[in-house]
Backbone as XML, in Angstrom:
<?xml version="1.0"?>
<chain id="A" units="angstrom">
  <residue number="1" name="LEU">
    <atom name="N" x="0.822" y="-1.194" z="0.000"/>
    <atom name="CA" x="0.000" y="0.000" z="0.000"/>
    <atom name="C" x="0.864" y="1.256" z="0.000"/>
  </residue>
  <residue number="2" name="CYS">
    <atom name="N" x="1.968" y="1.211" z="0.735"/>
    <atom name="CA" x="2.865" y="2.370" z="0.776"/>
    <atom name="C" x="3.530" y="2.603" z="-0.577"/>
  </residue>
  <residue number="3" name="ILE">
    <atom name="N" x="3.888" y="1.515" z="-1.251"/>
    <atom name="CA" x="4.531" y="1.647" z="-2.559"/>
    <atom name="C" x="3.552" y="2.240" z="-3.563"/>
  </residue>
  <residue number="4" name="ALA">
    <atom name="N" x="2.298" y="1.824" z="-3.505"/>
    <atom name="CA" x="1.289" y="2.359" z="-4.420"/>
    <atom name="C" x="1.047" y="3.837" z="-4.164"/>
  </residue>
  <residue number="5" name="ALA">
    <atom name="N" x="1.001" y="4.230" z="-2.901"/>
    <atom name="CA" x="0.801" y="5.647" z="-2.566"/>
    <atom name="C" x="1.985" y="6.486" z="-3.021"/>
  </residue>
  <residue number="6" name="PHE">
    <atom name="N" x="3.197" y="5.970" z="-2.834"/>
    <atom name="CA" x="4.384" y="6.702" z="-3.269"/>
    <atom name="C" x="4.435" y="6.822" z="-4.789"/>
  </residue>
  <residue number="7" name="THR">
    <atom name="N" x="4.129" y="5.741" z="-5.488"/>
    <atom name="CA" x="4.146" y="5.757" z="-6.945"/>
    <atom name="C" x="3.117" y="6.730" z="-7.504"/>
  </residue>
  <residue number="8" name="SER">
    <atom name="N" x="1.929" y="6.716" z="-6.931"/>
    <atom name="CA" x="0.911" y="7.643" z="-7.418"/>
    <atom name="C" x="1.260" y="9.084" z="-7.078"/>
  </residue>
  <residue number="9" name="SER">
    <atom name="N" x="1.936" y="9.321" z="-5.966"/>
    <atom name="CA" x="2.372" y="10.680" z="-5.616"/>
    <atom name="C" x="3.418" y="11.190" z="-6.603"/>
  </residue>
  <residue number="10" name="VAL">
    <atom name="N" x="4.354" y="10.328" z="-6.975"/>
    <atom name="CA" x="5.370" y="10.727" z="-7.953"/>
    <atom name="C" x="4.721" y="11.003" z="-9.308"/>
  </residue>
  <residue number="11" name="ALA">
    <atom name="N" x="3.793" y="10.156" z="-9.717"/>
    <atom name="CA" x="3.101" y="10.354" z="-11.000"/>
    <atom name="C" x="2.298" y="11.649" z="-10.990"/>
  </residue>
  <residue number="12" name="LEU">
    <atom name="N" x="1.654" y="11.959" z="-9.878"/>
    <atom name="CA" x="0.884" y="13.195" z="-9.775"/>
    <atom name="C" x="1.793" y="14.421" z="-9.808"/>
  </residue>
  <residue number="13" name="ALA">
    <atom name="N" x="2.933" y="14.333" z="-9.142"/>
    <atom name="CA" x="3.891" y="15.441" z="-9.169"/>
    <atom name="C" x="4.427" y="15.669" z="-10.579"/>
  </residue>
  <residue number="14" name="ILE">
    <atom name="N" x="4.697" y="14.594" z="-11.306"/>
    <atom name="CA" x="5.158" y="14.713" z="-12.689"/>
    <atom name="C" x="4.076" y="15.354" z="-13.549"/>
  </residue>
  <residue number="15" name="LYS">
    <atom name="N" x="2.832" y="14.936" z="-13.366"/>
    <atom name="CA" x="1.718" y="15.486" z="-14.148"/>
    <atom name="C" x="1.574" y="16.985" z="-13.914"/>
  </residue>
  <residue number="16" name="TYR">
    <atom name="N" x="1.600" y="17.410" z="-12.659"/>
    <atom name="CA" x="1.443" y="18.833" z="-12.356"/>
    <atom name="C" x="2.643" y="19.656" z="-12.830"/>
  </residue>
  <residue number="17" name="ALA">
    <atom name="N" x="3.833" y="19.091" z="-12.768"/>
    <atom name="CA" x="5.019" y="19.806" z="-13.261"/>
    <atom name="C" x="4.947" y="19.987" z="-14.772"/>
  </residue>
  <residue number="18" name="ILE">
    <atom name="N" x="4.489" y="18.971" z="-15.490"/>
    <atom name="CA" x="4.346" y="19.078" z="-16.941"/>
    <atom name="C" x="3.315" y="20.145" z="-17.297"/>
  </residue>
  <residue number="19" name="GLU">
    <atom name="N" x="2.190" y="20.137" z="-16.594"/>
    <atom name="CA" x="1.160" y="21.144" z="-16.856"/>
    <atom name="C" x="1.661" y="22.553" z="-16.568"/>
  </residue>
  <residue number="20" name="ALA">
    <atom name="N" x="2.406" y="22.722" z="-15.484"/>
    <atom name="CA" x="2.924" y="24.047" z="-15.140"/>
    <atom name="C" x="3.914" y="24.544" z="-16.189"/>
  </residue>
  <residue number="21" name="LEU">
    <atom name="N" x="4.808" y="23.675" z="-16.643"/>
    <atom name="CA" x="5.765" y="24.074" z="-17.680"/>
    <atom name="C" x="5.052" y="24.374" z="-18.997"/>
  </residue>
  <residue number="22" name="PHE">
    <atom name="N" x="4.037" y="23.590" z="-19.335"/>
    <atom name="CA" x="3.299" y="23.828" z="-20.570"/>
    <atom name="C" x="2.599" y="25.184" z="-20.540"/>
  </residue>
  <residue number="23" name="HIS">
    <atom name="N" x="1.956" y="25.495" z="-19.417"/>
    <atom name="CA" x="1.254" y="26.773" z="-19.321"/>
    <atom name="C" x="2.222" y="27.952" z="-19.314"/>
  </residue>
  <residue number="24" name="ALA">
    <atom name="N" x="3.379" y="27.792" z="-18.668"/>
    <atom name="CA" x="4.376" y="28.857" z="-18.682"/>
    <atom name="C" x="4.913" y="29.083" z="-20.096"/>
  </residue>
  <residue number="25" name="LYS">
    <atom name="N" x="5.139" y="27.980" z="-20.813"/>
    <atom name="CA" x="5.623" y="28.087" z="-22.197"/>
    <atom name="C" x="4.581" y="28.756" z="-23.082"/>
  </residue>
  <residue number="26" name="LEU">
    <atom name="N" x="3.334" y="28.352" z="-22.938"/>
    <atom name="CA" x="2.260" y="28.932" z="-23.738"/>
    <atom name="C" x="2.082" y="30.420" z="-23.428"/>
  </residue>
  <residue number="27" name="HIS">
    <atom name="N" x="2.167" y="30.781" z="-22.159"/>
    <atom name="CA" x="2.033" y="32.187" z="-21.767"/>
    <atom name="C" x="3.147" y="33.029" z="-22.381"/>
  </residue>
  <residue number="28" name="GLU">
    <atom name="N" x="4.374" y="32.522" z="-22.355"/>
    <atom name="CA" x="5.511" y="33.274" z="-22.908"/>
    <atom name="C" x="5.380" y="33.432" z="-24.418"/>
  </residue>
  <residue number="29" name="VAL">
    <atom name="N" x="4.963" y="32.388" z="-25.110"/>
    <atom name="CA" x="4.805" y="32.464" z="-26.568"/>
    <atom name="C" x="3.681" y="33.439" z="-26.928"/>
  </residue>
  <residue number="30" name="GLU">
    <atom name="N" x="2.580" y="33.408" z="-26.186"/>
    <atom name="CA" x="1.500" y="34.361" z="-26.443"/>
    <atom name="C" x="1.952" y="35.796" z="-26.183"/>
  </residue>
  <residue number="31" name="HIS">
    <atom name="N" x="2.748" y="35.997" z="-25.150"/>
    <atom name="CA" x="3.260" y="37.331" z="-24.834"/>
    <atom name="C" x="4.145" y="37.850" z="-25.970"/>
  </residue>
  <residue number="32" name="VAL">
    <atom name="N" x="5.026" y="37.000" z="-26.471"/>
    <atom name="CA" x="5.899" y="37.402" z="-27.575"/>
    <atom name="C" x="5.072" y="37.648" z="-28.835"/>
  </residue>
  <residue number="33" name="ALA">
    <atom name="N" x="4.070" y="36.811" z="-29.075"/>
    <atom name="CA" x="3.231" y="36.979" z="-30.266"/>
    <atom name="C" x="2.457" y="38.297" z="-30.222"/>
  </residue>
  <residue number="34" name="GLU">
    <atom name="N" x="1.994" y="38.687" z="-29.041"/>
    <atom name="CA" x="1.276" y="39.959" z="-28.920"/>
    <atom name="C" x="2.206" y="41.161" z="-29.073"/>
  </residue>
  <residue number="35" name="LYS">
    <atom name="N" x="3.425" y="41.050" z="-28.530"/>
    <atom name="CA" x="4.377" y="42.159" z="-28.640"/>
    <atom name="C" x="4.872" y="42.348" z="-30.061"/>
  </residue>
  <residue number="36" name="ALA">
    <atom name="N" x="5.087" y="41.258" z="-30.771"/>
    <atom name="CA" x="5.676" y="41.322" z="-32.109"/>
    <atom name="C" x="4.617" y="41.034" z="-33.170"/>
  </residue>
  <residue number="37" name="TYR">
    <atom name="N" x="3.431" y="41.556" z="-32.988"/>
    <atom name="CA" x="2.323" y="41.260" z="-33.900"/>
    <atom name="C" x="2.617" y="41.715" z="-35.324"/>
  </residue>
  <residue number="38" name="LYS">
    <atom name="N" x="3.233" y="42.872" z="-35.486"/>
    <atom name="CA" x="3.473" y="43.417" z="-36.829"/>
    <atom name="C" x="4.614" y="42.695" z="-37.553"/>
  </residue>
  <residue number="39" name="GLN">
    <atom name="N" x="5.451" y="41.976" z="-36.836"/>
    <atom name="CA" x="6.583" y="41.290" z="-37.461"/>
    <atom name="C" x="6.212" y="39.912" z="-38.004"/>
  </residue>
  <residue number="40" name="GLY">
    <atom name="N" x="5.013" y="39.479" z="-37.762"/>
    <atom name="CA" x="4.586" y="38.175" z="-38.241"/>
    <atom name="C" x="4.756" y="37.108" z="-37.180"/>
  </residue>
  <residue number="41" name="PRO">
    <atom name="N" x="4.646" y="35.858" z="-37.588"/>
    <atom name="CA" x="4.685" y="34.762" z="-36.609"/>
    <atom name="C" x="6.091" y="34.315" z="-36.212"/>
  </residue>
  <residue number="42" name="TRP">
    <atom name="N" x="7.125" y="34.862" z="-36.847"/>
    <atom name="CA" x="8.477" y="34.337" z="-36.644"/>
    <atom name="C" x="9.045" y="34.559" z="-35.251"/>
  </residue>
  <residue number="43" name="PRO">
    <atom name="N" x="8.828" y="35.694" z="-34.588"/>
    <atom name="CA" x="9.346" y="35.809" z="-33.214"/>
    <atom name="C" x="8.702" y="34.804" z="-32.250"/>
  </residue>
  <residue number="44" name="ALA">
    <atom name="N" x="7.407" y="34.593" z="-32.390"/>
    <atom name="CA" x="6.740" y="33.615" z="-31.522"/>
    <atom name="C" x="7.224" y="32.204" z="-31.825"/>
  </residue>
  <residue number="45" name="PHE">
    <atom name="N" x="7.422" y="31.904" z="-33.107"/>
    <atom name="CA" x="7.921" y="30.582" z="-33.489"/>
    <atom name="C" x="9.332" y="30.364" z="-32.963"/>
  </residue>
  <residue number="46" name="ALA">
    <atom name="N" x="10.173" y="31.402" z="-33.065"/>
    <atom name="CA" x="11.541" y="31.290" z="-32.551"/>
    <atom name="C" x="11.541" y="31.118" z="-31.035"/>
  </residue>
  <residue number="47" name="THR">
    <atom name="N" x="10.643" y="31.795" z="-30.346"/>
    <atom name="CA" x="10.536" y="31.644" z="-28.898"/>
    <atom name="C" x="10.109" y="30.228" z="-28.534"/>
  </residue>
  <residue number="48" name="LEU">
    <atom name="N" x="9.122" y="29.704" z="-29.250"/>
    <atom name="CA" x="8.662" y="28.339" z="-28.996"/>
    <atom name="C" x="9.777" y="27.330" z="-29.246"/>
  </residue>
  <residue number="49" name="CYS">
    <atom name="N" x="10.501" y="27.495" z="-30.335"/>
    <atom name="CA" x="11.617" y="26.589" z="-30.630"/>
    <atom name="C" x="12.715" y="26.693" z="-29.578"/>
  </residue>
  <residue number="50" name="GLY">
    <atom name="N" x="12.999" y="27.907" z="-29.127"/>
    <atom name="CA" x="14.026" y="28.092" z="-28.101"/>
    <atom name="C" x="13.651" y="27.465" z="-26.776"/>
  </residue>
  <residue number="51" name="ILE">
    <atom name="N" x="12.395" y="27.632" z="-26.375"/>
    <atom name="CA" x="11.946" y="27.035" z="-25.113"/>
    <atom name="C" x="11.948" y="25.510" z="-25.216"/>
  </residue>
  <residue number="52" name="ASN">
    <atom name="N" x="11.487" y="24.969" z="-26.342"/>
    <atom name="CA" x="11.506" y="23.515" z="-26.538"/>
    <atom name="C" x="12.929" y="22.977" z="-26.539"/>
  </residue>
  <residue number="53" name="LEU">
    <atom name="N" x="13.841" y="23.703" z="-27.171"/>
    <atom name="CA" x="15.238" y="23.275" z="-27.178"/>
    <atom name="C" x="15.828" y="23.301" z="-25.774"/>
  </residue>
  <residue number="54" name="ALA">
    <atom name="N" x="15.511" y="24.338" z="-25.012"/>
    <atom name="CA" x="16.015" y="24.431" z="-23.637"/>
    <atom name="C" x="15.472" y="23.281" z="-22.779"/>
  </residue>
  <residue number="55" name="CYS">
    <atom name="N" x="14.202" y="22.941" z="-22.958"/>
    <atom name="CA" x="13.626" y="21.829" z="-22.203"/>
    <atom name="C" x="14.278" y="20.501" z="-22.593"/>
  </residue>
  <residue number="56" name="ALA">
    <atom name="N" x="14.508" y="20.297" z="-23.871"/>
    <atom name="CA" x="15.132" y="19.051" z="-24.331"/>
    <atom name="C" x="16.562" y="18.926" z="-23.826"/>
  </residue>
  <residue number="57" name="VAL">
    <atom name="N" x="17.310" y="20.021" z="-23.872"/>
    <atom name="CA" x="18.697" y="19.987" z="-23.383"/>
    <atom name="C" x="18.725" y="19.757" z="-21.878"/>
  </residue>
  <residue number="58" name="THR">
    <atom name="N" x="17.797" y="20.363" z="-21.147"/>
    <atom name="CA" x="17.728" y="20.148" z="-19.706"/>
    <atom name="C" x="17.434" y="18.691" z="-19.383"/>
  </residue>
  <residue number="59" name="ALA">
    <atom name="N" x="16.508" y="18.092" z="-20.103"/>
    <atom name="CA" x="16.197" y="16.675" z="-19.885"/>
    <atom name="C" x="17.406" y="15.798" z="-20.180"/>
  </residue>
  <residue number="60" name="CYS">
    <atom name="N" x="18.077" y="16.088" z="-21.267"/>
    <atom name="CA" x="19.250" y="15.299" z="-21.663"/>
    <atom name="C" x="20.385" y="15.430" z="-20.652"/>
  </residue>
  <residue number="61" name="LEU">
    <atom name="N" x="20.687" y="16.652" z="-20.264"/>
    <atom name="CA" x="21.795" y="16.872" z="-19.327"/>
    <atom name="C" x="21.496" y="16.326" z="-17.940"/>
  </residue>
  <residue number="62" name="THR">
    <atom name="N" x="20.232" y="16.345" z="-17.542"/>
    <atom name="CA" x="19.878" y="15.778" z="-16.244"/>
    <atom name="C" x="20.147" y="14.284" z="-16.216"/>
  </residue>
  <residue number="63" name="VAL">
    <atom name="N" x="19.746" y="13.594" z="-17.255"/>
    <atom name="CA" x="19.972" y="12.150" z="-17.301"/>
    <atom name="C" x="21.458" y="11.842" z="-17.406"/>
  </residue>
  <residue number="64" name="ILE">
    <atom name="N" x="22.182" y="12.601" z="-18.203"/>
    <atom name="CA" x="23.618" y="12.347" z="-18.363"/>
    <atom name="C" x="24.386" y="12.639" z="-17.079"/>
  </residue>
  <residue number="65" name="ALA">
    <atom name="N" x="24.063" y="13.761" z="-16.430"/>
    <atom name="CA" x="24.838" y="14.188" z="-15.261"/>
    <atom name="C" x="24.437" y="13.464" z="-13.974"/>
  </residue>
  <residue number="66" name="VAL">
    <atom name="N" x="23.150" y="13.223" z="-13.776"/>
    <atom name="CA" x="22.703" y="12.670" z="-12.500"/>
    <atom name="C" x="22.817" y="11.147" z="-12.480"/>
  </residue>
  <residue number="67" name="GLU">
    <atom name="N" x="22.201" y="10.494" z="-13.442"/>
    <atom name="CA" x="22.232" y="9.028" z="-13.466"/>
    <atom name="C" x="22.049" y="8.519" z="-14.889"/>
  </residue>
  <residue number="68" name="PRO">
    <atom name="N" x="23.134" y="8.103" z="-15.535"/>
    <atom name="CA" x="23.033" y="7.599" z="-16.912"/>
    <atom name="C" x="22.158" y="6.351" z="-17.048"/>
  </residue>
  <residue number="69" name="ARG">
    <atom name="N" x="21.954" y="5.607" z="-15.973"/>
    <atom name="CA" x="21.089" y="4.426" z="-16.023"/>
    <atom name="C" x="19.621" y="4.785" z="-16.245"/>
  </residue>
  <residue number="70" name="ALA">
    <atom name="N" x="19.276" y="6.064" z="-16.103"/>
    <atom name="CA" x="17.885" y="6.492" z="-16.253"/>
    <atom name="C" x="17.467" y="6.644" z="-17.708"/>
  </residue>
  <residue number="71" name="LYS">
    <atom name="N" x="18.393" y="6.491" z="-18.640"/>
    <atom name="CA" x="18.016" y="6.631" z="-20.050"/>
    <atom name="C" x="17.200" y="5.411" z="-20.479"/>
  </residue>
  <residue number="72" name="GLY">
    <atom name="N" x="16.346" y="5.621" z="-21.432"/>
    <atom name="CA" x="15.509" y="4.545" z="-21.932"/>
    <atom name="C" x="14.291" y="4.303" z="-21.060"/>
  </residue>
  <residue number="73" name="SER">
    <atom name="N" x="13.579" y="3.251" z="-21.379"/>
    <atom name="CA" x="12.329" y="2.978" z="-20.666"/>
    <atom name="C" x="12.569" y="2.345" z="-19.299"/>
  </residue>
  <residue number="74" name="GLY">
    <atom name="N" x="13.616" y="1.568" z="-19.170"/>
    <atom name="CA" x="13.900" y="0.889" z="-17.910"/>
    <atom name="C" x="13.273" y="-0.486" z="-17.805"/>
  </residue>
  <residue number="75" name="VAL">
    <atom name="N" x="12.475" y="-0.871" z="-18.797"/>
    <atom name="CA" x="11.799" y="-2.165" z="-18.744"/>
    <atom name="C" x="12.804" y="-3.328" z="-18.777"/>
  </residue>
  <residue number="76" name="PRO">
    <atom name="N" x="13.819" y="-3.322" z="-19.664"/>
    <atom name="CA" x="14.766" y="-4.443" z="-19.643"/>
    <atom name="C" x="15.518" y="-4.566" z="-18.317"/>
  </residue>
  <residue number="77" name="GLU">
    <atom name="N" x="15.861" y="-3.435" z="-17.713"/>
    <atom name="CA" x="16.581" y="-3.474" z="-16.443"/>
    <atom name="C" x="15.713" y="-4.050" z="-15.329"/>
  </residue>
  <residue number="78" name="VAL">
    <atom name="N" x="14.448" y="-3.647" z="-15.288"/>
    <atom name="CA" x="13.548" y="-4.160" z="-14.250"/>
    <atom name="C" x="13.258" y="-5.643" z="-14.485"/>
  </residue>
  <residue number="79" name="LYS">
    <atom name="N" x="13.104" y="-6.043" z="-15.735"/>
    <atom name="CA" x="12.897" y="-7.468" z="-16.012"/>
    <atom name="C" x="14.117" y="-8.282" z="-15.566"/>
  </residue>
  <residue number="80" name="SER">
    <atom name="N" x="15.306" y="-7.770" z="-15.818"/>
    <atom name="CA" x="16.514" y="-8.462" z="-15.371"/>
    <atom name="C" x="16.562" y="-8.545" z="-13.852"/>
  </residue>
  <residue number="81" name="TYR">
    <atom name="N" x="16.192" y="-7.447" z="-13.183"/>
    <atom name="CA" x="16.193" y="-7.405" z="-11.728"/>
    <atom name="C" x="15.192" y="-8.413" z="-11.159"/>
  </residue>
  <residue number="82" name="LEU">
    <atom name="N" x="14.007" y="-8.498" z="-11.776"/>
    <atom name="CA" x="12.989" y="-9.436" z="-11.298"/>
    <atom name="C" x="13.361" y="-10.887" z="-11.572"/>
  </residue>
  <residue number="83" name="ASN">
    <atom name="N" x="14.215" y="-11.127" z="-12.561"/>
    <atom name="CA" x="14.685" y="-12.476" z="-12.848"/>
    <atom name="C" x="15.886" y="-12.871" z="-12.001"/>
  </residue>
  <residue number="84" name="GLY">
    <atom name="N" x="16.287" y="-12.018" z="-11.076"/>
    <atom name="CA" x="17.358" y="-12.361" z="-10.155"/>
    <atom name="C" x="18.713" y="-11.805" z="-10.514"/>
  </residue>
  <residue number="85" name="ARG">
    <atom name="N" x="18.823" y="-11.066" z="-11.563"/>
    <atom name="CA" x="20.109" y="-10.481" z="-11.972"/>
    <atom name="C" x="20.226" y="-9.117" z="-11.323"/>
  </residue>
  <residue number="86" name="ARG">
    <atom name="N" x="21.262" y="-8.913" z="-10.558"/>
    <atom name="CA" x="21.470" y="-7.648" z="-9.849"/>
    <atom name="C" x="22.044" y="-6.622" z="-10.827"/>
  </residue>
  <residue number="87" name="VAL">
    <atom name="N" x="21.255" y="-5.603" z="-11.115"/>
    <atom name="CA" x="21.676" y="-4.512" z="-11.989"/>
    <atom name="C" x="21.871" y="-3.289" z="-11.099"/>
  </residue>
  <residue number="88" name="PRO">
    <atom name="N" x="23.086" y="-2.748" z="-11.036"/>
    <atom name="CA" x="23.332" y="-1.630" z="-10.117"/>
    <atom name="C" x="22.582" y="-0.362" z="-10.522"/>
  </residue>
  <residue number="89" name="ASN">
    <atom name="N" x="22.081" y="0.350" z="-9.525"/>
    <atom name="CA" x="21.432" y="1.665" z="-9.649"/>
    <atom name="C" x="20.125" y="1.650" z="-10.427"/>
  </residue>
  <residue number="90" name="VAL">
    <atom name="N" x="19.494" y="0.503" z="-10.581"/>
    <atom name="CA" x="18.212" y="0.490" z="-11.287"/>
    <atom name="C" x="17.109" y="1.039" z="-10.387"/>
  </residue>
  <residue number="91" name="LEU">
    <atom name="N" x="17.111" y="0.662" z="-9.137"/>
    <atom name="CA" x="16.068" y="1.091" z="-8.207"/>
    <atom name="C" x="16.614" y="2.101" z="-7.196"/>
  </residue>
  <residue number="92" name="ALA">
    <atom name="N" x="17.534" y="2.944" z="-7.630"/>
    <atom name="CA" x="18.117" y="3.946" z="-6.736"/>
    <atom name="C" x="17.323" y="5.245" z="-6.794"/>
  </residue>
  <residue number="93" name="TRP">
    <atom name="N" x="17.457" y="6.047" z="-5.756"/>
    <atom name="CA" x="16.770" y="7.338" z="-5.708"/>
    <atom name="C" x="17.257" y="8.270" z="-6.804"/>
  </residue>
  <residue number="94" name="ARG">
    <atom name="N" x="18.545" y="8.213" z="-7.095"/>
    <atom name="CA" x="19.095" y="9.072" z="-8.155"/>
    <atom name="C" x="18.467" y="8.749" z="-9.502"/>
  </residue>
  <residue number="95" name="THR">
    <atom name="N" x="18.214" y="7.472" z="-9.744"/>
    <atom name="CA" x="17.576" y="7.067" z="-10.988"/>
    <atom name="C" x="16.145" y="7.590" z="-11.056"/>
  </residue>
  <residue number="96" name="LEU">
    <atom name="N" x="15.432" y="7.523" z="-9.944"/>
    <atom name="CA" x="14.064" y="8.024" z="-9.908"/>
    <atom name="C" x="14.023" y="9.528" z="-10.162"/>
  </residue>
  <residue number="97" name="VAL">
    <atom name="N" x="14.918" y="10.265" z="-9.536"/>
    <atom name="CA" x="14.948" y="11.719" z="-9.719"/>
    <atom name="C" x="15.325" y="12.070" z="-11.155"/>
  </residue>
  <residue number="98" name="ALA">
    <atom name="N" x="16.361" y="11.419" z="-11.686"/>
    <atom name="CA" x="16.789" y="11.717" z="-13.053"/>
    <atom name="C" x="15.708" y="11.350" z="-14.061"/>
  </residue>
  <residue number="99" name="LYS">
    <atom name="N" x="15.064" y="10.212" z="-13.870"/>
    <atom name="CA" x="14.015" y="9.800" z="-14.798"/>
    <atom name="C" x="12.807" y="10.728" z="-14.700"/>
  </residue>
  <residue number="100" name="SER">
    <atom name="N" x="12.439" y="11.145" z="-13.491"/>
    <atom name="CA" x="11.294" y="12.039" z="-13.312"/>
    <atom name="C" x="11.545" y="13.403" z="-13.942"/>
  </residue>
  <residue number="101" name="VAL">
    <atom name="N" x="12.702" y="13.984" z="-13.674"/>
    <atom name="CA" x="13.032" y="15.289" z="-14.256"/>
    <atom name="C" x="13.162" y="15.176" z="-15.770"/>
  </residue>
  <residue number="102" name="GLY">
    <atom name="N" x="13.760" y="14.090" z="-16.242"/>
    <atom name="CA" x="13.878" y="13.878" z="-17.679"/>
    <atom name="C" x="12.523" y="13.741" z="-18.349"/>
  </residue>
  <residue number="103" name="ILE">
    <atom name="N" x="11.596" y="13.048" z="-17.703"/>
    <atom name="CA" x="10.247" y="12.906" z="-18.266"/>
    <atom name="C" x="9.546" y="14.252" z="-18.325"/>
  </residue>
  <residue number="104" name="VAL">
    <atom name="N" x="9.641" y="15.012" z="-17.234"/>
    <atom name="CA" x="8.960" y="16.316" z="-17.195"/>
    <atom name="C" x="9.452" y="17.233" z="-18.311"/>
  </residue>
  <residue number="105" name="PHE">
    <atom name="N" x="10.765" y="17.335" z="-18.464"/>
    <atom name="CA" x="11.298" y="18.253" z="-19.458"/>
    <atom name="C" x="11.179" y="17.724" z="-20.887"/>
  </residue>
  <residue number="106" name="SER">
    <atom name="N" x="11.275" y="16.423" z="-21.079"/>
    <atom name="CA" x="11.132" y="15.896" z="-22.441"/>
    <atom name="C" x="9.686" y="15.987" z="-22.931"/>
  </residue>
  <residue number="107" name="VAL">
    <atom name="N" x="8.714" y="15.743" z="-22.056"/>
    <atom name="CA" x="7.321" y="15.901" z="-22.455"/>
    <atom name="C" x="6.998" y="17.384" z="-22.653"/>
  </residue>
  <residue number="108" name="SER">
    <atom name="N" x="7.583" y="18.255" z="-21.835"/>
    <atom name="CA" x="7.368" y="19.694" z="-21.992"/>
    <atom name="C" x="7.994" y="20.212" z="-23.288"/>
  </residue>
  <residue number="109" name="ALA">
    <atom name="N" x="9.009" y="19.520" z="-23.765"/>
    <atom name="CA" x="9.642" y="19.907" z="-25.026"/>
    <atom name="C" x="8.926" y="19.325" z="-26.233"/>
  </residue>
  <residue number="110" name="ASN">
    <atom name="N" x="7.805" y="18.677" z="-26.012"/>
    <atom name="CA" x="7.006" y="18.049" z="-27.066"/>
    <atom name="C" x="7.761" y="16.949" z="-27.791"/>
  </residue>
  <residue number="111" name="LEU">
    <atom name="N" x="8.584" y="16.229" z="-27.090"/>
    <atom name="CA" x="9.318" y="15.106" z="-27.704"/>
    <atom name="C" x="8.497" y="13.844" z="-27.634"/>
  </residue>
</chain>
């Protein structure tokens, strides 16, 4: 029961973080679009591309710097762990943090 509550709490935190980043990104793009109305859609498009690029780079660097084992889906590692093969850092806190932050920023980057 504790594991289910913790898992659902992490999933809820990820969901709310994604929504907050999406709304902040949308607000900034709308602000730029309103300011640069006479210049056409290019400033807003450049802002959207820049924010998406920043989110993607943040997700990538978080996984690389914090825990490289967090890349990918993690299904093969968990299957190996459940079959009795000890895979280091699969169920570590660093992996959870890196995977959570990577998910938030990669989904916010529309990847």
